[in-house]
Backbone as CSV, one residue per row, in Angstrom:
resi,resn,N_x,N_y,N_z,CA_x,CA_y,CA_z,C_x,C_y,C_z
1,MET,58.472,-31.059,227.503,57.784,-31.959,228.136,58.292,-33.288,228.793
2,LEU,58.269,-33.784,229.857,58.336,-35.103,230.527,57.432,-36.003,229.938
3,TYR,57.940,-37.180,229.796,57.563,-38.329,229.253,57.698,-39.615,230.795
4,PRO,56.323,-39.768,230.901,56.328,-41.364,232.131,57.535,-42.051,231.376
5,SER,58.145,-43.058,232.287,58.781,-44.188,232.133,58.142,-45.279,231.359
6,LYS,56.324,-45.317,231.911,55.931,-46.312,231.396,55.665,-46.489,229.803
7,THR,55.619,-47.550,229.467,55.923,-48.210,227.911,54.547,-47.348,226.925
8,PRO,54.674,-46.479,226.207,53.857,-45.889,225.535,53.037,-46.663,224.468
9,LEU,51.674,-46.441,224.358,51.226,-46.643,222.947,51.509,-46.380,221.482
10,LYS,52.085,-46.880,220.715,52.293,-46.509,219.153,51.442,-46.330,218.613
11,LYS,51.115,-45.278,217.554,50.472,-45.828,216.565,51.196,-44.905,215.211
12,GLU,50.470,-45.537,214.118,51.359,-45.036,212.958,50.545,-44.107,212.083
13,ALA,50.924,-43.304,211.793,50.051,-42.224,210.898,50.489,-41.874,209.474
14,PHE,50.018,-42.627,208.292,50.619,-42.740,207.055,49.814,-41.781,206.334
15,ALA,51.183,-41.339,205.315,51.029,-40.315,204.407,49.732,-40.667,203.157
16,LYS,48.913,-40.158,202.160,48.127,-40.311,201.069,48.687,-39.587,200.283
17,ILE,48.470,-40.427,198.716,48.321,-39.409,197.215,46.809,-39.536,196.788
18,ASN,46.775,-38.697,196.074,45.323,-38.614,195.469,45.426,-39.166,194.062
19,LEU,44.795,-40.442,193.387,45.231,-40.908,192.395,44.110,-40.162,191.605
20,GLY,43.998,-38.950,190.947,42.399,-38.036,190.519,42.011,-37.461,191.558
21,LEU,41.778,-36.482,191.214,40.795,-35.408,191.798,39.966,-34.627,190.889
22,TRP,38.507,-34.444,190.942,37.743,-33.577,190.354,36.775,-33.161,190.781
23,VAL,37.066,-31.681,190.519,36.489,-31.134,191.571,34.805,-30.597,190.813
24,LEU,34.010,-30.825,191.325,32.424,-30.606,190.384,32.012,-29.211,190.243
25,GLY,32.300,-28.581,191.396,31.369,-27.414,191.853,31.578,-26.849,193.052
26,LYS,30.766,-25.569,193.474,31.022,-25.412,194.852,29.371,-25.927,195.703
27,ARG,29.800,-25.605,196.986,28.502,-26.240,197.556,28.270,-24.741,198.191
28,GLU,27.060,-24.828,198.772,25.913,-23.939,199.468,26.983,-23.614,200.682
29,ASP,27.386,-24.899,201.429,28.341,-24.335,202.469,29.696,-23.761,202.573
30,GLY,30.049,-23.268,201.292,31.488,-23.246,201.153,32.435,-23.962,200.435
31,TYR,32.026,-25.258,200.886,33.148,-26.162,200.290,32.896,-26.665,198.544
32,HIS,33.844,-27.440,197.889,33.603,-27.661,196.958,32.967,-29.481,196.867
33,GLU,32.464,-29.887,196.224,31.939,-31.014,195.698,33.392,-32.107,195.092
34,ILE,33.989,-32.723,195.564,34.460,-33.494,194.604,34.656,-34.910,194.902
35,ILE,35.175,-35.454,193.825,35.495,-36.959,193.826,37.037,-37.202,193.845
36,THR,37.300,-38.089,194.647,38.944,-38.521,194.293,39.295,-39.907,195.145
37,PHE,40.739,-40.598,194.330,40.970,-41.861,194.907,41.897,-41.507,195.939
38,MET,42.202,-42.026,196.797,43.327,-41.698,197.759,43.930,-43.165,198.098
39,HIS,45.150,-43.296,198.299,45.555,-44.314,198.780,46.820,-44.172,199.489
40,GLU,46.739,-44.933,200.756,48.004,-44.253,201.895,49.630,-45.144,200.982
41,ILE,50.541,-44.263,201.708,51.582,-44.889,200.977,52.602,-44.842,202.540
42,THR,53.637,-45.661,202.502,54.481,-46.260,203.509,55.234,-45.087,204.115
43,LEU,55.187,-43.584,203.719,55.874,-42.701,204.562,54.958,-42.333,205.646
44,LYS,55.323,-42.079,206.706,54.317,-42.124,207.933,54.950,-41.180,209.098
45,ASP,54.050,-40.623,209.952,54.472,-40.284,211.055,54.287,-41.242,212.234
46,ASP,54.536,-41.127,213.295,54.760,-41.864,214.730,54.012,-41.402,215.783
47,LEU,53.091,-41.222,216.460,52.272,-41.148,217.542,52.830,-41.970,218.885
48,LEU,53.695,-41.338,220.074,53.679,-42.310,220.975,52.472,-41.537,222.126
49,ILE,51.661,-42.216,222.825,50.451,-41.929,223.401,51.086,-42.499,224.863
50,TRP,50.560,-41.549,226.149,50.579,-42.038,227.514,49.176,-41.357,227.885
51,GLU,48.621,-42.143,228.880,47.519,-41.333,229.403,47.952,-40.808,230.323
52,ASP,47.429,-39.412,230.758,47.647,-38.223,231.715,45.984,-37.501,231.818
53,ASN,46.680,-36.557,233.103,45.135,-35.949,233.093,45.049,-34.529,232.259
54,ASP,45.774,-34.220,231.879,45.318,-32.844,230.628,45.652,-33.739,229.414
55,VAL,45.841,-32.848,228.108,46.093,-32.997,226.672,47.126,-32.137,226.322
56,LEU,48.559,-33.115,226.311,49.717,-32.249,225.564,50.371,-32.845,224.802
57,ILE,50.540,-32.206,223.938,51.305,-32.375,222.300,52.775,-32.052,222.251
58,SER,53.520,-32.790,222.001,54.938,-32.051,221.522,55.467,-32.940,220.294
59,VAL,56.419,-32.237,219.550,56.817,-32.442,217.980,58.007,-32.698,218.234
60,LYS,58.501,-33.614,217.570,59.861,-33.862,217.259,59.824,-33.941,215.488
61,GLY,61.045,-33.192,214.868,61.086,-33.181,213.709,60.206,-32.279,212.708
62,ALA,59.702,-31.292,213.472,58.790,-30.038,213.026,58.286,-28.737,213.369
63,GLU,58.484,-27.898,213.180,57.552,-26.356,214.021,56.119,-26.679,213.936
64,ILE,55.277,-26.719,214.807,53.924,-26.770,214.677,53.223,-25.537,215.907
65,ASN,53.215,-24.622,215.666,52.427,-23.489,216.467,51.380,-23.608,216.294
66,GLY,50.568,-23.216,217.128,48.644,-22.691,217.369,48.255,-24.405,217.319
67,ASP,46.947,-23.997,216.768,45.993,-25.449,216.947,46.421,-26.130,215.794
68,ASN,46.307,-27.553,216.565,46.487,-28.574,215.726,45.484,-29.685,215.794
69,THR,45.741,-30.352,214.850,44.532,-31.340,214.401,44.784,-32.460,215.650
70,ILE,45.608,-32.862,216.203,45.837,-33.857,217.322,44.856,-33.329,218.444
71,THR,45.538,-32.304,218.690,44.541,-31.573,220.427,43.218,-31.830,219.608
72,LYS,42.865,-31.216,218.579,41.489,-30.839,218.304,40.791,-32.093,218.084
73,ALA,41.711,-33.183,217.475,40.609,-35.013,217.818,40.751,-35.329,219.414
74,ILE,41.722,-34.912,220.177,41.411,-35.540,221.526,40.428,-34.948,222.034
75,LEU,40.208,-33.403,221.686,39.246,-33.069,222.536,37.959,-33.392,221.871
76,GLU,37.726,-33.607,221.013,36.431,-34.152,220.549,36.184,-35.563,220.636
77,VAL,37.140,-36.227,220.662,36.693,-37.808,221.193,36.506,-38.018,222.937
78,LYS,37.146,-36.968,223.524,36.743,-36.892,224.984,35.218,-36.428,225.108
79,LYS,34.895,-35.490,224.206,33.753,-35.001,224.483,32.657,-35.898,224.257
80,GLU,33.195,-36.953,223.419,31.969,-37.977,222.228,31.701,-39.062,223.430
81,ILE,33.144,-39.428,224.205,32.852,-40.493,225.178,32.755,-40.038,226.288
82,ASN,32.914,-38.724,227.137,32.630,-37.719,228.097,33.622,-38.757,228.973
83,SER,34.980,-38.258,228.307,36.205,-38.812,229.426,37.003,-37.161,230.046
84,PRO,36.857,-37.436,231.448,37.762,-36.207,232.276,39.071,-36.699,231.859
85,GLU,39.400,-37.714,231.798,41.270,-37.833,231.307,41.629,-37.313,229.786
86,GLY,43.221,-37.114,230.172,43.895,-36.827,228.803,44.651,-37.708,228.306
87,VAL,45.601,-37.142,227.361,46.968,-37.942,226.920,48.208,-36.850,226.639
88,LYS,49.386,-37.374,226.899,50.449,-36.991,226.539,50.821,-37.501,225.339
89,ILE,51.385,-36.474,224.282,51.470,-37.427,222.829,52.906,-36.640,222.417
90,LEU,53.283,-37.528,222.046,55.016,-37.337,221.194,54.293,-37.527,219.784
91,LEU,54.699,-36.486,218.727,54.811,-36.782,217.644,56.003,-36.382,216.991
92,ILE,56.096,-37.770,216.270,57.651,-38.044,215.584,56.977,-37.388,214.116
93,LYS,57.330,-36.553,213.496,56.961,-35.560,212.225,57.782,-36.276,211.082
94,ARG,57.561,-36.897,210.007,58.095,-37.277,209.067,57.070,-36.449,207.858
95,ILE,55.924,-36.721,207.755,55.335,-36.095,206.424,55.227,-34.765,206.404
96,PRO,55.732,-34.187,205.205,55.842,-32.627,205.092,54.548,-32.129,205.245
97,ILE,54.648,-31.017,206.027,53.894,-29.945,206.203,53.109,-29.182,204.970
98,LYS,51.721,-29.140,205.013,50.978,-28.277,203.466,51.432,-28.838,202.165
99,ALA,51.692,-30.102,202.202,52.379,-30.487,200.627,51.402,-31.491,200.399
100,GLY,49.763,-31.729,200.838,49.208,-32.351,200.226,48.961,-33.619,200.490
101,LEU,50.004,-34.197,201.379,49.930,-35.655,202.002,49.173,-35.966,202.629
102,GLY,48.195,-35.256,203.202,47.114,-35.335,204.588,48.048,-35.856,205.774
103,GLY,49.194,-35.396,205.982,49.720,-35.528,207.357,48.879,-35.263,208.262
104,GLY,48.533,-33.888,208.381,47.498,-33.560,209.721,46.551,-34.472,209.811
105,SER,45.833,-34.569,208.782,44.610,-35.495,209.020,44.795,-36.855,209.350
106,SER,46.063,-37.481,209.085,46.708,-38.661,209.355,46.746,-38.780,210.878
107,ASP,47.727,-37.898,211.318,47.790,-37.637,212.506,46.442,-37.781,213.548
108,ALA,45.552,-37.052,213.141,44.256,-36.774,214.065,43.874,-38.164,213.765
109,ALA,43.560,-38.716,212.866,42.820,-40.292,212.820,43.974,-41.001,213.546
110,ALA,45.005,-41.179,213.717,45.979,-42.027,214.649,45.583,-41.753,215.812
111,ALA,45.732,-40.263,216.416,45.079,-39.947,217.503,44.085,-40.485,218.305
112,ILE,42.702,-40.335,217.184,41.558,-40.653,218.019,41.428,-41.894,217.992
113,LYS,42.086,-42.757,217.311,41.758,-44.265,217.319,42.850,-44.909,218.798
114,ALA,44.026,-43.959,218.845,44.807,-44.008,219.963,44.294,-43.963,221.439
115,PHE,43.510,-42.741,221.614,42.551,-42.689,222.604,41.635,-43.716,223.064
116,LEU,40.933,-44.067,221.851,39.878,-45.012,222.449,40.335,-46.145,222.556
117,ASN,41.620,-46.573,222.252,42.259,-47.937,222.925,42.602,-48.125,223.958
118,LEU,43.247,-46.505,224.621,43.519,-46.670,225.907,42.700,-46.370,227.074
119,LYS,41.291,-46.060,226.201,40.164,-46.040,226.948,39.562,-47.191,227.045
120,GLY,39.794,-48.292,226.145,38.947,-49.529,226.278,37.774,-49.480,225.469
121,ILE,37.553,-48.073,224.376,36.278,-48.158,224.101,36.216,-48.375,222.605
122,LYS,35.207,-48.783,221.845,35.036,-49.084,220.144,33.866,-48.218,220.181
123,LEU,33.752,-46.841,219.152,32.794,-46.468,218.855,32.185,-47.152,217.409
124,ASP,30.795,-47.131,217.490,30.570,-47.780,216.194,30.777,-46.711,214.867
125,GLU,30.918,-47.368,213.645,31.933,-46.753,212.645,30.942,-45.509,212.225
126,GLU,29.556,-45.127,212.394,28.748,-44.201,211.952,29.443,-43.180,213.087
127,LYS,29.327,-43.388,214.391,29.742,-42.115,215.233,31.350,-41.901,214.852
128,LEU,32.231,-42.742,214.431,33.914,-42.629,214.329,33.543,-41.690,213.273
129,LEU,33.119,-42.171,211.865,33.274,-41.114,211.292,32.848,-40.016,211.086
130,LYS,31.395,-39.691,211.565,31.049,-38.764,211.782,31.766,-37.361,212.754
131,LEU,32.780,-38.291,213.771,33.591,-37.415,214.744,34.885,-37.147,213.937
132,ALA,35.243,-38.085,213.072,36.216,-37.980,211.788,36.225,-36.276,211.250
133,SER,35.229,-36.454,210.709,34.638,-35.715,209.221,34.398,-34.415,210.039
134,SER,34.238,-34.130,211.731,34.123,-32.663,212.083,35.350,-32.424,212.541
135,ILE,36.653,-32.908,212.191,37.911,-32.476,212.424,38.553,-32.328,211.050
136,GLY,38.368,-32.552,210.071,38.986,-32.407,208.808,38.287,-33.058,207.553
137,SER,38.354,-32.886,206.389,37.425,-33.716,205.344,38.476,-35.264,205.060
138,ASP,39.470,-34.929,205.052,40.206,-36.230,204.883,40.527,-37.118,206.293
139,VAL,40.034,-37.041,207.343,40.077,-37.723,208.470,39.615,-38.991,208.318
140,PRO,38.161,-39.156,208.127,37.567,-40.124,207.454,38.467,-41.318,206.722
141,PHE,38.917,-40.669,205.943,39.537,-41.433,205.044,40.562,-42.709,205.918
142,PHE,41.492,-41.871,206.783,42.838,-42.437,207.513,41.983,-43.132,208.408
143,ILE,40.933,-42.634,209.185,40.145,-43.859,209.618,39.953,-45.244,209.554
144,LYS,39.854,-45.333,208.017,39.571,-46.557,207.080,40.960,-47.025,206.710
145,GLY,41.706,-46.179,206.091,42.881,-46.370,205.700,42.553,-46.921,204.267
146,GLY,43.877,-47.825,203.735,44.242,-48.305,202.363,44.037,-47.555,201.228
147,PHE,43.027,-47.995,200.408,42.442,-47.487,199.376,40.954,-47.386,199.398
148,CYS,40.588,-45.931,198.792,39.317,-45.808,199.094,38.919,-44.912,197.840
149,LEU,37.551,-44.521,197.803,37.002,-43.445,196.808,36.576,-42.286,198.048
150,SER,36.732,-41.310,197.664,36.142,-40.565,198.217,34.941,-39.081,197.601
151,PHE,34.068,-38.744,198.191,33.695,-37.980,197.541,32.652,-36.978,198.696
152,GLY,31.702,-35.876,198.012,31.268,-35.125,198.883,32.251,-33.745,199.051
153,ARG,32.677,-33.281,200.196,33.615,-32.839,200.702,35.279,-33.461,200.430
154,GLY,34.847,-34.688,200.456,35.837,-35.559,200.832,36.006,-36.887,201.778
155,GLU,34.706,-35.699,202.860,34.688,-36.984,203.921,33.802,-38.280,203.972
156,LYS,33.138,-38.631,202.722,32.471,-39.624,202.432,33.207,-40.319,201.505
157,ILE,32.952,-42.111,202.299,33.844,-43.137,201.966,33.753,-44.281,201.252
158,LYS,33.980,-44.265,200.140,33.903,-46.066,200.161,34.990,-46.619,199.671
159,GLU,35.165,-48.073,200.826,36.124,-48.339,200.574,36.172,-49.374,199.451
160,LEU,37.498,-49.381,198.644,38.251,-50.450,197.699,38.595,-51.835,198.169
161,ASN,38.205,-53.021,197.583,38.536,-53.902,198.279,39.835,-54.605,197.737
162,PHE,40.657,-54.087,197.194,41.988,-54.308,197.168,42.941,-52.963,197.522
163,CYS,44.365,-53.526,197.178,45.319,-52.352,197.415,46.477,-52.211,196.482
164,LEU,46.878,-51.085,195.641,47.940,-51.408,194.708,49.381,-51.880,195.237
165,ASP,49.946,-52.134,194.052,51.118,-53.224,194.284,52.248,-52.665,195.057
166,LYS,52.756,-53.422,195.929,53.764,-53.210,196.726,54.976,-52.820,195.947
167,ASP,55.019,-53.920,194.598,56.696,-53.388,193.998,56.520,-52.508,193.093
168,LEU,55.943,-51.444,193.309,55.530,-50.052,192.713,56.411,-49.128,193.478
169,ASP,57.396,-48.366,193.000,57.894,-47.182,193.923,57.144,-45.874,193.469
170,ILE,56.742,-44.783,194.142,56.298,-43.896,194.622,57.456,-42.802,194.752
171,ILE,57.991,-41.757,193.710,58.924,-40.698,194.277,58.003,-39.450,194.047
172,LEU,58.301,-38.606,195.398,57.632,-37.642,195.538,58.733,-36.451,195.815
173,ILE,58.282,-35.407,195.015,59.175,-34.142,194.895,58.604,-33.134,195.540
174,ILE,58.890,-32.936,196.357,58.127,-31.627,197.626,59.161,-30.411,197.467
175,PRO,58.843,-29.182,197.139,59.404,-27.702,196.957,59.218,-27.137,198.164
176,SER,60.186,-26.098,198.781,60.338,-25.756,199.784,59.144,-24.763,200.554
177,PHE,58.379,-24.768,199.450,57.014,-23.686,200.271,55.843,-24.777,199.942
178,GLY,55.121,-24.507,201.193,53.596,-25.585,200.881,52.284,-24.349,200.721
179,LEU,51.486,-25.058,200.183,49.793,-24.535,199.851,49.123,-24.845,200.782
180,GLU,48.693,-23.712,201.223,47.091,-23.814,202.028,46.216,-24.387,200.756
181,THR,45.145,-25.243,201.484,44.293,-25.913,200.802,43.026,-24.922,200.641
182,LYS,42.806,-24.205,201.428,41.534,-22.991,201.212,42.204,-22.403,200.339
183,LYS,43.086,-21.803,200.046,43.592,-20.864,199.144,43.522,-21.280,197.753
184,VAL,43.764,-22.752,197.785,44.239,-23.537,196.574,42.782,-23.206,195.672
185,TYR,41.894,-23.958,196.407,40.475,-24.067,196.113,40.126,-23.090,195.734
186,SER,40.285,-21.416,196.677,39.848,-20.350,195.862,40.365,-19.441,194.776
187,TRP,41.416,-20.392,194.349,41.506,-19.985,192.810,40.731,-20.759,191.519
188,LEU,40.272,-21.609,191.857,39.477,-22.614,191.377,38.405,-21.312,190.355
189,THR,38.044,-21.648,189.201,36.450,-20.838,188.324,36.071,-22.043,187.512
190,PRO,35.146,-21.685,187.718,34.116,-22.516,186.653,34.626,-22.486,185.346
191,PRO,34.286,-23.158,184.419,33.217,-24.535,184.636,33.945,-25.520,185.203
192,TYR,33.374,-26.324,186.135,33.861,-27.390,187.046,33.919,-28.323,186.058
193,SER,34.211,-29.707,186.216,34.567,-30.611,185.911,33.050,-31.894,185.845
194,GLN,32.686,-32.636,184.753,31.595,-33.677,185.361,32.655,-34.857,185.776
195,PRO,31.838,-35.616,186.684,32.015,-37.082,187.192,32.654,-37.637,186.502
196,PRO,33.855,-38.378,186.710,34.613,-39.387,185.932,33.616,-40.934,185.973
197,ASP,34.157,-41.375,184.998,33.432,-43.088,184.770,34.157,-44.152,186.008
198,ILE,33.783,-43.936,186.961,34.251,-44.233,188.248,34.706,-46.209,188.294
199,LEU,33.607,-46.392,187.683,33.588,-47.843,187.649,35.092,-48.524,186.720
200,LYS,35.013,-47.632,185.348,35.943,-47.992,184.586,37.155,-47.739,184.972
201,ILE,37.217,-46.848,185.772,38.489,-46.362,186.765,39.035,-47.204,187.689
202,ILE,37.879,-47.951,188.339,38.230,-48.795,189.399,38.466,-50.085,188.827
203,GLU,37.733,-50.554,187.733,38.447,-51.738,186.685,39.789,-51.267,186.189
204,ALA,39.856,-50.319,185.994,41.509,-49.962,185.345,42.420,-50.239,186.605
205,PHE,42.298,-49.692,187.788,43.164,-49.850,188.895,43.596,-51.253,189.431
206,LYS,42.199,-52.300,189.002,42.299,-53.541,189.257,43.403,-54.270,188.351
207,LYS,42.920,-53.954,187.275,43.907,-54.736,186.339,45.192,-53.882,185.698
208,ARG,45.547,-52.778,186.453,46.983,-52.285,186.638,47.407,-51.728,184.892
209,LYS,45.977,-51.038,184.434,46.036,-50.570,183.092,46.605,-48.957,183.029
210,TRP,48.176,-48.682,183.429,48.599,-47.465,183.706,48.281,-46.447,182.256
211,GLU,48.197,-47.031,181.023,48.202,-45.811,180.154,46.655,-45.543,180.237
212,PHE,45.720,-46.385,180.292,44.158,-45.965,180.648,44.246,-44.889,181.721
213,LEU,44.891,-45.198,183.018,44.882,-44.408,183.929,45.519,-42.758,183.504
214,LYS,46.798,-42.999,182.822,47.655,-41.995,182.620,46.410,-41.034,181.958
215,ASN,45.629,-41.469,181.166,44.882,-40.499,180.130,43.769,-40.078,180.660
216,ASN,43.217,-40.891,182.062,41.695,-40.296,182.317,41.885,-40.165,183.679
217,LEU,42.928,-40.003,184.196,43.143,-39.582,185.736,43.632,-38.080,185.791
218,LYS,43.062,-37.100,186.433,43.263,-35.746,186.241,43.186,-35.327,187.869
219,ASN,44.016,-33.997,188.002,43.964,-33.151,189.555,43.343,-31.758,188.741
220,ASP,42.263,-31.452,189.204,41.271,-30.472,188.616,42.343,-29.307,189.598
221,LEU,42.880,-29.546,190.495,43.560,-28.653,191.112,45.092,-27.403,190.344
222,GLU,45.547,-28.896,189.494,46.539,-28.454,188.859,46.797,-27.411,188.255
223,LYS,45.631,-26.737,187.305,45.608,-25.951,186.681,45.844,-24.595,187.299
224,PRO,44.980,-24.276,188.443,45.228,-22.975,189.347,46.609,-23.496,189.765
225,VAL,47.485,-24.059,190.360,48.546,-24.050,190.767,49.584,-23.994,189.828
226,PHE,49.481,-24.687,188.983,50.298,-24.795,187.664,50.436,-23.301,187.177
227,GLU,49.482,-22.268,187.162,49.810,-20.897,186.818,50.462,-20.312,187.428
228,ARG,50.274,-20.520,188.947,50.723,-19.754,189.909,52.348,-20.282,190.162
229,TYR,52.724,-21.478,189.982,54.144,-21.783,190.031,54.457,-22.625,188.901
230,PRO,54.407,-22.641,188.113,55.033,-23.452,186.785,56.468,-24.399,186.849
231,MET,57.042,-24.112,187.813,57.987,-25.140,188.283,57.391,-26.659,188.628
232,LEU,55.926,-26.508,189.028,55.609,-27.835,189.622,54.878,-28.471,188.324
233,ARG,54.419,-27.944,187.234,54.368,-28.330,186.004,55.362,-29.123,185.194
234,SER,56.361,-28.419,185.519,57.636,-28.694,185.032,58.075,-30.237,185.524
235,ILE,58.022,-30.454,187.059,58.415,-31.504,187.552,57.559,-32.986,187.079
236,LYS,56.400,-32.347,186.957,55.182,-33.670,186.454,55.860,-33.992,184.877
237,GLU,55.734,-33.024,184.380,56.933,-33.316,182.822,58.020,-34.208,182.845
238,LYS,58.696,-33.548,183.742,60.242,-34.508,183.775,59.872,-36.212,184.328
239,LEU,59.103,-36.356,185.388,58.770,-37.279,186.288,58.458,-38.398,184.992
240,LEU,57.435,-37.710,183.958,56.897,-38.543,182.688,57.965,-38.729,181.601
241,GLU,58.782,-37.814,181.689,60.040,-38.154,180.537,60.514,-39.535,181.284
242,GLU,60.840,-39.373,182.099,61.524,-40.371,183.109,60.792,-41.944,183.167
243,GLY,59.842,-41.769,182.568,59.116,-43.173,182.511,58.105,-43.204,183.326
244,ALA,57.808,-42.214,184.139,56.421,-42.899,185.123,55.417,-43.217,184.524
245,LEU,54.663,-44.360,185.325,53.314,-44.536,184.697,52.528,-43.730,184.855
246,LEU,52.758,-42.800,185.872,51.324,-41.785,186.160,52.169,-40.833,187.012
247,ALA,52.106,-39.571,186.466,52.165,-38.234,187.357,51.571,-37.167,187.466
248,MET,51.516,-36.596,188.671,50.200,-35.895,189.096,50.888,-35.113,190.390
249,MET,49.774,-33.983,190.709,50.201,-33.594,192.105,48.979,-33.969,192.848
250,SER,49.489,-34.125,194.135,48.671,-34.853,195.337,47.981,-33.798,195.871
251,GLY,46.944,-33.779,195.983,45.524,-33.076,196.543,45.760,-31.500,195.844
252,SER,45.839,-30.581,197.388,46.295,-29.035,196.776,47.667,-29.038,196.647
253,GLY,48.636,-29.676,196.470,49.840,-29.783,196.404,50.381,-29.360,198.047
254,SER,51.994,-29.072,197.761,52.358,-28.659,196.659,53.372,-29.808,196.111
255,THR,53.300,-31.064,196.728,53.902,-32.297,195.988,53.812,-32.675,194.806
256,ILE,54.267,-33.103,194.015,54.140,-34.047,192.535,55.291,-35.216,192.746
257,PHE,54.204,-36.172,192.585,54.706,-37.283,192.613,54.346,-38.286,191.095
258,GLY,55.238,-39.143,190.939,55.860,-40.255,190.111,55.809,-41.562,190.432
259,ILE,54.833,-42.717,189.790,54.625,-44.051,190.163,55.900,-44.753,189.390
260,PHE,56.594,-45.447,189.463,57.233,-46.116,188.797,57.441,-47.847,188.860
261,ASN,58.086,-48.374,187.856,58.220,-49.912,188.251,59.211,-50.080,189.122
262,ARG,59.112,-51.006,190.247,60.394,-50.987,190.992,61.573,-52.081,190.677
263,PRO,62.768,-51.823,190.735,63.160,-50.620,191.333,63.320,-49.404,190.742
264,PHE,63.206,-48.507,191.510,63.377,-47.189,190.427,64.704,-46.742,190.921
265,ASP,65.413,-46.890,189.600,66.902,-46.579,189.664,67.884,-45.220,189.212
266,LYS,66.452,-44.693,189.495,67.416,-42.872,188.729,66.844,-42.022,189.734
267,LEU,67.021,-42.634,191.077,66.966,-41.576,191.990,67.950,-40.554,192.560
268,GLU,69.197,-41.204,192.151,70.388,-40.270,192.335,70.454,-39.341,191.237
269,SER,69.719,-39.552,189.859,69.867,-38.640,188.903,68.834,-37.678,188.915
270,ILE,67.862,-37.886,189.602,66.622,-37.124,190.023,67.239,-36.031,190.874
271,LYS,67.679,-36.567,191.942,68.105,-35.754,192.887,68.933,-34.727,192.597
272,ARG,70.009,-35.346,191.748,70.954,-34.209,191.033,70.123,-32.962,190.187
273,TYR,69.438,-33.512,189.268,68.205,-32.949,188.373,67.735,-31.591,189.079
274,PHE,66.935,-32.263,190.017,66.354,-31.223,190.879,67.031,-30.112,191.770
275,GLY,68.195,-30.631,192.204,68.500,-30.155,193.039,68.260,-29.771,194.656
276,LYS,69.065,-29.361,195.447,68.557,-29.351,197.406,67.584,-28.755,197.535
277,GLU,67.116,-27.583,196.760,66.049,-26.849,197.007,64.605,-27.820,197.418
278,PHE,64.857,-28.894,196.619,63.304,-30.060,197.023,64.011,-30.889,197.846
279,LYS,62.733,-31.250,198.641,62.981,-32.377,199.193,61.999,-33.415,198.352
280,ILE,62.924,-34.881,198.506,62.846,-35.689,197.837,62.599,-37.185,198.374
281,ILE,61.436,-37.749,198.491,61.439,-39.040,199.218,60.962,-40.079,198.070
282,LEU,61.557,-41.369,198.539,61.057,-42.654,197.732,60.641,-43.566,198.748
283,THR,59.145,-43.948,198.247,58.118,-44.369,198.570,57.200,-45.424,198.457
284,GLN,56.236,-46.120,198.796,55.536,-47.410,198.155,54.044,-46.829,198.523
285,PHE,52.995,-48.032,198.348,51.938,-47.918,198.490,51.893,-48.887,199.699
286,GLU,51.036,-48.302,201.041,51.013,-49.076,202.077,50.090,-49.940,201.710
287,ILE,49.864,-51.250,201.978,48.826,-52.249,202.487,48.528,-52.627,203.768
288,ARG,47.653,-51.995,204.444,47.283,-52.434,205.711,45.862,-53.512,205.721
289,ASN,45.584,-53.233,207.427,44.626,-54.447,207.519,43.255,-53.219,207.688
290,ASN,43.120,-52.183,207.405,42.126,-51.457,207.662,41.701,-51.572,209.352
291,GLU,42.733,-51.365,210.184,41.925,-51.468,211.647,41.209,-50.351,211.797
292,LYS,40.346,-50.398,212.532,39.018,-49.679,212.984,39.174,-49.072,214.416
293,GLY,39.948,-49.776,215.174,40.272,-49.444,216.922,41.254,-48.496,216.865
């Protein structure tokens, strides 16, 4: 795909980690009712966008075949604002696919914002979030950004008025295989979780009570995933042994993350321990201004 010489609009699409995920039960629409805390991290994809008559997407850094969230997002926003024009997008992909880091959803949210920016249109928040939720459960979170509590099937968002510290390091251990979200949820069986004490957890995040958080946060999807992939449980245990303030599977996996005080000085030994079959990324919490446009 040829790109015009005109300077493109650039949008960053940050990854996320789930700081706890409780599955409360199965809904009539086939989704599961969940509660989760999500926080953006500095690992990101970049989208370069040019105005065009068609909708054309190319990807650098990954193989993405068939339907993709960016195309779906652009087509939905075109319909919403009744725009005949399209865009050319070059996606520079760094967030691993099917890893529980929200890369596809973040790319979709960035594409929506970029298209609206190009057209000089600002949708009201209710319309914007409704549009985002039609594309995927995590997309509304990435419209908001920062640190949020999500509930429903994940599409209902409450922004928290603070972010976690930039002086924490996050190590991501990503195996060579990805996991399909739908399949992972199909492995769940009752009994489901009771809702956590959200106010106490938020207070613990504010006051950085990591011991309390380690003992009270959980990801209900770990149990069925760890039963099928015991190596992922071993990764979590190893990160805790190395002094992680918190270690957990992100979303439906397959990434396991550990949060450490900076500077994290064990990266090379961790890489040697896990070997070349794992992708290992050092990142931090992303603190941004929650742009809406």
